[in-house]
Phi, psi and omega in degrees: 000136178270124179288132183249343183229135180228142171221119184195167171266135178235126177241140183241147183217132174265118186251148164282168178296326178297316178295321179301313180293327178294320179293316178304317179293322184288334181267357190304324183265358184244337185225159179225156179305139176297166180304323177239077194288328181237120182201165179256134178247133180234135184226144166247123179263132181257135184208172176286168180301328181263011180061037183298323185291315181286327177296319176295317181300320181292343175281357177058056177287167178296325180235135174210159182213156178207161180235134177215159170251134187230142173224158175252107193085179180271118183280148167275181188299326184253011175282152179283143173230168176256137168253118191238134172252116184243129182233151175226127179225122176053041176086354179257133180262132176239127179232132178229135187214156174232161176253142176212160173284157190302317180295315181296319181295312181299317181294316182296318182287327175298323181266008174056037176201131174255122186275066177219162185247003180287164187297317182294320177298322177297320179293320177295319178298322177300316178299314181298316182288332181282317187254343185047056187284160178238157174288108190254337182202144170261133173230125180229159178194164177256132188240139171243124190236143179227151177232150180294141178287313179275330180232091183297343178286344174280120179235144178225128183233149175239123180249131178229170181052045181286124189219158180213160176206156176244006173253156181046055185280077184204134180297336186277358186254016173105184192243011184286159178168168176283141174294139181253351168224161180304146185297334181271005177268153179231129175266115178258139175234135172253125182238123185205146181295332181219229184277155179285149178295156184298321181299325180287321176299318178296319180299316180294315181297317181297335182251016177053046180253122184232147182291153181229159171269112185215130175235125178299309179295319180297319178295318178296318178300317180296326175293322180298325182264005175084016182263002180212154181294147179252133177260108196284348178284134178270168181300327179283357177096356182279142175265122179239129183254131181270000000 
């Protein structure tokens, strides 16, 4: 069964490689690799022409929402992708998603209407009709995922090679893009329905690991407008100078 609704707390941490290896050692007796522990995630973020949604999000309001299309790996035309509506209110993240084939999803979002009658599709259509969003950025990364042994709802993920592009903004056109954080950095996320276990809090404290406010799409947007440093090496290894 594909999970369609999520409610959880999400905390993010930017790690050095030394901290990353320390966390891996510290979780060894408490967590195990997820069923699909290593995989590539690709996203298309939809926004207004003036980037109103991400600009609002970066102001850290109590409530914010965004729409993205997501695939695991590069989809062909008839492979399934997720269309996801993600909201955050008062520190709690709510995610609702549907599956569609890649061609159908791209066509539906371009025309701002999903021809379905289920509740999540109705909510996505409301978003589409309200904001008339466009595909504004591709964000991709490689993920390593773990789940709690005693509490499978506790998830911990490590994202590397985080990259973005504003050309060929389509999941079907590959995974290249500029790195948006240094290649030796690791973005860790803790996802849990409530508070983190004590052993994990101690592990973070012992390694001087503290949560940060970080948005992959937001960081890429800030690089686009010149408010954050740009890492000119692309995922394919080519150096491109702006």
